[in-house]
Structure formats: structure tokens, C-alpha cells
BALO-94423 format. One record per atom (N, C-alpha, C, O, CB): residue in three letters; x, y, z negated; residue number from 0; atom name. Coordinates in steps of 0.02 Angstrom, whole numbers, always signed. Glycine has a CB too. Layout:
BALO-94423
ALA;X;Y;Z;NUM;CA
...
This chain:
BALO-94423
MET;-1310;+41;+438;0;N
MET;-1298;-21;+374;0;CA
MET;-1238;-57;+373;0;C
MET;-1196;-67;+329;0;O
MET;-1349;-81;+375;0;CB
ASN;-1245;-72;+424;1;N
ASN;-1177;-124;+447;1;CA
ASN;-1127;-92;+416;1;C
ASN;-1097;-119;+369;1;O
ASN;-1156;-132;+531;1;CB
ARG;-1107;-10;+448;2;N
ARG;-1073;+49;+451;2;CA
ARG;-1040;+31;+407;2;C
ARG;-981;+15;+400;2;O
ARG;-1101;+112;+446;2;CB
LEU;-1112;+34;+358;3;N
LEU;-1088;+72;+254;3;CA
LEU;-1062;-12;+223;3;C
LEU;-1025;-15;+174;3;O
LEU;-1203;+117;+177;3;CB
CYS;-1077;-53;+245;4;N
CYS;-1078;-116;+220;4;CA
CYS;-1008;-113;+235;4;C
CYS;-995;-131;+178;4;O
CYS;-1127;-173;+250;4;CB
GLY;-942;-106;+265;5;N
GLY;-891;-106;+303;5;CA
GLY;-871;-29;+255;5;C
GLY;-883;-48;+197;5;O
GLY;-905;-111;+397;5;CB
TRP;-860;+7;+253;6;N
TRP;-852;+35;+191;6;CA
TRP;-864;+38;+117;6;C
TRP;-836;+77;+78;6;O
TRP;-863;+64;+199;6;CB
ILE;-927;-25;+98;7;N
ILE;-904;-70;+31;7;CA
ILE;-846;-96;+5;7;C
ILE;-819;-96;-51;7;O
ILE;-929;-120;+31;7;CB
ARG;-826;-137;+99;8;N
ARG;-799;-179;+102;8;CA
ARG;-721;-142;+60;8;C
ARG;-694;-154;+6;8;O
ARG;-807;-206;+177;8;CB
LYS;-708;-103;+105;9;N
LYS;-652;-99;+129;9;CA
LYS;-642;-46;+47;9;C
LYS;-582;-49;+33;9;O
LYS;-644;-69;+220;9;CB
ARG;-663;-23;+18;10;N
ARG;-671;-10;-64;10;CA
ARG;-672;-30;-83;10;C
ARG;-678;-75;-41;10;O
ARG;-696;+8;-99;10;CB
LYS;-674;-58;-134;11;N
LYS;-661;-106;-169;11;CA
LYS;-622;-164;-132;11;C
LYS;-615;-220;-157;11;O
LYS;-720;-124;-195;11;CB
LEU;-606;-154;-95;12;N
LEU;-534;-176;-59;12;CA
LEU;-461;-150;-90;12;C
LEU;-420;-189;-114;12;O
LEU;-536;-147;+19;12;CB
TYR;-456;-107;-88;13;N
TYR;-431;-45;-90;13;CA
TYR;-422;-10;-172;13;C
TYR;-372;+20;-191;13;O
TYR;-481;-5;-42;13;CB
LYS;-483;-23;-212;14;N
LYS;-495;-32;-316;14;CA
LYS;-459;-99;-314;14;C
LYS;-411;-88;-351;14;O
LYS;-605;-45;-362;14;CB
HIS;-453;-149;-297;15;N
HIS;-439;-199;-308;15;CA
HIS;-361;-222;-299;15;C
HIS;-338;-275;-320;15;O
HIS;-483;-227;-278;15;CB
LEU;-307;-152;-248;16;N
LEU;-244;-183;-219;16;CA
LEU;-224;-119;-275;16;C
LEU;-171;-133;-302;16;O
LEU;-220;-187;-119;16;CB
LEU;-251;-54;-300;17;N
LEU;-251;-17;-330;17;CA
LEU;-222;-53;-372;17;C
LEU;-165;-74;-366;17;O
LEU;-297;+14;-336;17;CB
ASN;-275;-68;-441;18;N
ASN;-280;-116;-504;18;CA
ASN;-247;-199;-478;18;C
ASN;-284;-244;-497;18;O
ASN;-375;-120;-531;18;CB
GLU;-184;-223;-438;19;N
GLU;-174;-237;-437;19;CA
GLU;-82;-207;-433;19;C
GLU;-54;-257;-412;19;O
GLU;-219;-261;-419;19;CB
TYR;-56;-180;-438;20;N
TYR;-17;-134;-402;20;CA
TYR;-12;-92;-446;20;C
TYR;+47;-84;-461;20;O
TYR;-39;-109;-340;20;CB
ALA;-64;-41;-491;21;N
ALA;-53;-24;-596;21;CA
ALA;-42;-66;-602;21;C
ALA;+16;-79;-585;21;O
ALA;-105;-3;-660;21;CB
SER;-73;-112;-624;22;N
SER;-40;-174;-677;22;CA
SER;+13;-202;-691;22;C
SER;+45;-211;-743;22;O
SER;-58;-221;-672;22;CB
GLY;+21;-221;-608;23;N
GLY;+139;-204;-611;23;CA
GLY;+92;-314;-579;23;C
GLY;+137;-337;-544;23;O
GLY;+234;-177;-772;23;CB
ARG;+71;-333;-580;24;N
ARG;+44;-409;-552;24;CA
ARG;+64;-377;-467;24;C
ARG;+123;-391;-459;24;O
ARG;-68;-436;-574;24;CB
TRP;+39;-343;-405;25;N
TRP;+94;-333;-352;25;CA
TRP;+100;-279;-351;25;C
TRP;+60;-234;-361;25;O
TRP;+89;-354;-290;25;CB
ASP;+197;-279;-328;26;N
ASP;+236;-233;-276;26;CA
ASP;+245;-195;-262;26;C
ASP;+297;-165;-278;26;O
ASP;+238;-228;-241;26;CB
GLY;+176;-161;-203;27;N
GLY;+123;-172;-138;27;CA
GLY;+203;-148;-73;27;C
GLY;+241;-106;-50;27;O
GLY;+24;-90;-140;27;CB
ASP;+178;-220;-78;28;N
ASP;+231;-265;-33;28;CA
ASP;+191;-318;+43;28;C
ASP;+198;-376;+63;28;O
ASP;+271;-329;-102;28;CB
ARG;+144;-248;+68;29;N
ARG;+114;-353;+95;29;CA
ARG;+118;-400;+104;29;C
ARG;+75;-444;+106;29;O
ARG;+98;-383;+126;29;CB
ASP;+193;-402;+116;30;N
ASP;+200;-510;+138;30;CA
ASP;+200;-521;+48;30;C
ASP;+228;-569;+21;30;O
ASP;+320;-557;+199;30;CB
ASN;+190;-505;+37;31;N
ASN;+173;-512;-43;31;CA
ASN;+102;-518;-93;31;C
ASN;+86;-534;-150;31;O
ASN;+199;-456;-66;31;CB
LEU;+69;-492;-26;32;N
LEU;-32;-492;-52;32;CA
LEU;-33;-587;-41;32;C
LEU;-8;-625;+0;32;O
LEU;-117;-427;+38;32;CB
THR;-63;-594;-81;33;N
THR;-101;-680;-89;33;CA
THR;-149;-683;-21;33;C
THR;-150;-740;+3;33;O
THR;-167;-693;-177;33;CB
GLU;-198;-622;+25;34;N
GLU;-241;-640;+48;34;CA
GLU;-205;-598;+95;34;C
GLU;-169;-551;+75;34;O
GLU;-305;-640;+23;34;CB
GLU;-217;-621;+191;35;N
GLU;-203;-597;+236;35;CA
GLU;-224;-515;+264;35;C
GLU;-247;-519;+321;35;O
GLU;-220;-643;+266;35;CB
ILE;-222;-446;+240;36;N
ILE;-256;-372;+239;36;CA
ILE;-259;-384;+351;36;C
ILE;-227;-419;+391;36;O
ILE;-178;-278;+185;36;CB
GLU;-297;-348;+355;37;N
GLU;-309;-333;+457;37;CA
GLU;-273;-286;+445;37;C
GLU;-260;-263;+389;37;O
GLU;-393;-310;+509;37;CB
ASP;-247;-262;+518;38;N
ASP;-230;-208;+497;38;CA
ASP;-222;-119;+523;38;C
ASP;-173;-83;+525;38;O
ASP;-188;-232;+484;38;CB
ALA;-320;-101;+546;39;N
ALA;-349;-120;+543;39;CA
ALA;-397;-76;+443;39;C
ALA;-440;-33;+436;39;O
ALA;-316;-186;+570;39;CB
ARG;-375;-100;+412;40;N
ARG;-362;-101;+321;40;CA
ARG;-334;-58;+316;40;C
ARG;-339;+3;+315;40;O
ARG;-325;-154;+279;40;CB
TRP;-274;-125;+310;41;N
TRP;-171;-87;+290;41;CA
TRP;-185;-42;+304;41;C
TRP;-219;-11;+263;41;O
TRP;-88;-103;+331;41;CB
GLY;-168;-2;+383;42;N
GLY;-160;+44;+374;42;CA
GLY;-167;+119;+354;42;C
GLY;-112;+147;+356;42;O
GLY;-154;+32;+390;42;CB
PRO;-223;+164;+334;43;N
PRO;-233;+207;+292;43;CA
PRO;-196;+189;+221;43;C
PRO;-198;+237;+183;43;O
PRO;-303;+213;+290;43;CB
LEU;-170;+145;+201;44;N
LEU;-110;+121;+140;44;CA
LEU;-26;+156;+131;44;C
LEU;+18;+169;+89;44;O
LEU;-94;+35;+158;44;CB
THR;-49;+160;+230;45;N
THR;+36;+147;+222;45;CA
THR;+60;+210;+263;45;C
THR;+16;+233;+299;45;O
THR;+70;+63;+262;45;CB
SER;+109;+237;+264;46;N
SER;+126;+261;+313;46;CA
SER;+216;+267;+363;46;C
SER;+230;+207;+367;46;O
SER;+98;+312;+290;46;CB
ASP;+261;+297;+389;47;N
ASP;+292;+264;+441;47;CA
ASP;+337;+345;+399;47;C
ASP;+311;+384;+360;47;O
ASP;+252;+244;+540;47;CB
HIS;+398;+346;+422;48;N
HIS;+450;+377;+438;48;CA
HIS;+468;+469;+428;48;C
HIS;+500;+511;+397;48;O
HIS;+448;+355;+502;48;CB
LEU;+394;+450;+510;49;N
LEU;+358;+522;+533;49;CA
LEU;+338;+582;+476;49;C
LEU;+348;+642;+465;49;O
LEU;+285;+502;+568;49;CB
GLN;+300;+521;+446;50;N
GLN;+237;+578;+392;50;CA
GLN;+256;+543;+326;50;C
GLN;+212;+535;+284;50;O
GLN;+125;+570;+410;50;CB
CYS;+336;+516;+312;51;N
CYS;+326;+512;+230;51;CA
CYS;+353;+563;+220;51;C
CYS;+389;+577;+268;51;O
CYS;+354;+456;+183;51;CB
THR;+356;+610;+168;52;N
THR;+359;+662;+141;52;CA
THR;+414;+649;+77;52;C
THR;+418;+698;+39;52;O
THR;+289;+683;+126;52;CB
ASN;+447;+606;+62;53;N
ASN;+503;+601;+60;53;CA
ASN;+484;+599;-67;53;C
ASN;+447;+573;-108;53;O
ASN;+551;+683;+125;53;CB
ARG;+527;+633;-62;54;N
ARG;+533;+686;-138;54;CA
ARG;+460;+733;-160;54;C
ARG;+435;+757;-211;54;O
ARG;+603;+756;-122;54;CB
ARG;+448;+728;-96;55;N
ARG;+409;+797;-104;55;CA
ARG;+342;+785;-95;55;C
ARG;+296;+826;-90;55;O
ARG;+430;+853;-53;55;CB
CYS;+339;+680;-91;56;N
CYS;+287;+657;-117;56;CA
CYS;+281;+655;-183;56;C
CYS;+327;+651;-224;56;O
CYS;+277;+606;-97;56;CB
THR;+193;+660;-200;57;N
THR;+169;+678;-291;57;CA
THR;+158;+601;-309;57;C
THR;+137;+591;-366;57;O
THR;+75;+736;-308;57;CB
ASN;+166;+556;-276;58;N
ASN;+191;+498;-290;58;CA
ASN;+245;+459;-279;58;C
ASN;+251;+398;-286;58;O
ASN;+162;+474;-278;58;CB
PHE;+299;+517;-253;59;N
PHE;+367;+474;-261;59;CA
PHE;+376;+408;-290;59;C
PHE;+387;+353;-265;59;O
PHE;+409;+507;-299;59;CB
SER;+363;+445;-389;60;N
SER;+403;+391;-423;60;CA
SER;+362;+319;-397;60;C
SER;+389;+265;-383;60;O
SER;+402;+403;-515;60;CB
ALA;+291;+335;-397;61;N
ALA;+276;+210;-359;61;CA
ALA;+295;+219;-301;61;C
ALA;+276;+170;-269;61;O
ALA;+169;+152;-341;61;CB
CYS;+334;+267;-257;62;N
CYS;+309;+233;-212;62;CA
CYS;+334;+172;-195;62;C
CYS;+376;+202;-162;62;O
CYS;+305;+265;-169;62;CB
SER;+346;+120;-187;63;N
SER;+341;+17;-177;63;CA
SER;+400;+20;-115;63;C
SER;+448;-18;-116;63;O
SER;+233;-32;-135;63;CB
PHE;+389;+68;-64;64;N
PHE;+451;+80;-21;64;CA
PHE;+481;+105;-55;64;C
PHE;+515;+60;-80;64;O
PHE;+452;+113;+35;64;CB
LEU;+501;+173;-85;65;N
LEU;+590;+192;-99;65;CA
LEU;+606;+173;-157;65;C
LEU;+665;+185;-168;65;O
LEU;+614;+271;-100;65;CB
LYS;+577;+146;-203;66;N
LYS;+606;+121;-295;66;CA
LYS;+651;+71;-241;66;C
LYS;+657;+59;-181;66;O
LYS;+529;+69;-380;66;CB
PRO;+684;+46;-320;67;N
PRO;+735;+5;-312;67;CA
PRO;+725;-61;-281;67;C
PRO;+756;-92;-324;67;O
PRO;+761;-2;-368;67;CB
GLY;+713;-89;-255;68;N
GLY;+730;-166;-239;68;CA
GLY;+660;-164;-190;68;C
GLY;+625;-214;-185;68;O
GLY;+733;-234;-319;68;CB
GLY;+642;-95;-150;69;N
GLY;+575;-84;-113;69;CA
GLY;+621;-113;-40;69;C
GLY;+673;-147;-42;69;O
GLY;+534;+14;-114;69;CB
THR;+589;-90;+15;70;N
THR;+587;-134;+67;70;CA
THR;+662;-85;+96;70;C
THR;+718;-108;+106;70;O
THR;+500;-140;+119;70;CB
TRP;+641;-8;+103;71;N
TRP;+665;+50;+120;71;CA
TRP;+764;+19;+108;71;C
TRP;+807;+8;+151;71;O
TRP;+624;+121;+60;71;CB
ILE;+767;+15;+33;72;N
ILE;+827;-6;+21;72;CA
ILE;+864;-76;+11;72;C
ILE;+916;-110;+6;72;O
ILE;+832;+22;-20;72;CB
ARG;+810;-71;+14;73;N
ARG;+858;-138;+63;73;CA
ARG;+848;-166;+131;73;C
ARG;+846;-228;+129;73;O
ARG;+855;-204;+31;73;CB
LEU;+842;-143;+185;74;N
LEU;+826;-142;+228;74;CA
LEU;+907;-53;+238;74;C
LEU;+937;-37;+290;74;O
LEU;+728;-146;+230;74;CB
SER;+912;-30;+185;75;N
SER;+974;+24;+193;75;CA
SER;+1032;-2;+174;75;C
SER;+1072;+44;+168;75;O
SER;+969;+88;+152;75;CB
VAL;+1062;-64;+159;76;N
VAL;+1113;-110;+134;76;CA
VAL;+1123;-112;+205;76;C
VAL;+1167;-147;+229;76;O
VAL;+1098;-181;+87;76;CB
């Protein structure tokens, strides 16, 4: 039962973040969240340079990391 409750909490969190991102209220940057998210819950939402498929990704145009003003763009300047 406890495992199920944890899964439900994660699902609610992910749905909330998706809605915030889709509405433009959140830019996808972890540092700009109003509450802290533990690493175990953040991990499934992110990727590193080895896993990123870049332009082959179906979500490339919506990627908060790669779009202008995103972390990757700021770091490469």
C-alpha cells in the first residue's frame, strides 16, 4: 500500500509540473520551481548529454534545456 501511495504522489507531482510547463507558468528549470523536489523524483524527468537524442527527440522543439534562454544555451555562451 505504501508503494502505491508513493506512486500516486509522484504521478500527481509529474502531472502538476506538466501543467505548469504547458501553461507557461514554469520554464522547466528545476531552480525556478516554487518547491524543492528530491533527486529521486527529479531523475525520471531529466536527461544528461549521453542520453539526450537532440534533434531526433520528438520533444526537441519544447525542450526547456535547449530552447533559447535555456540552461544549455546560457552555458555555451
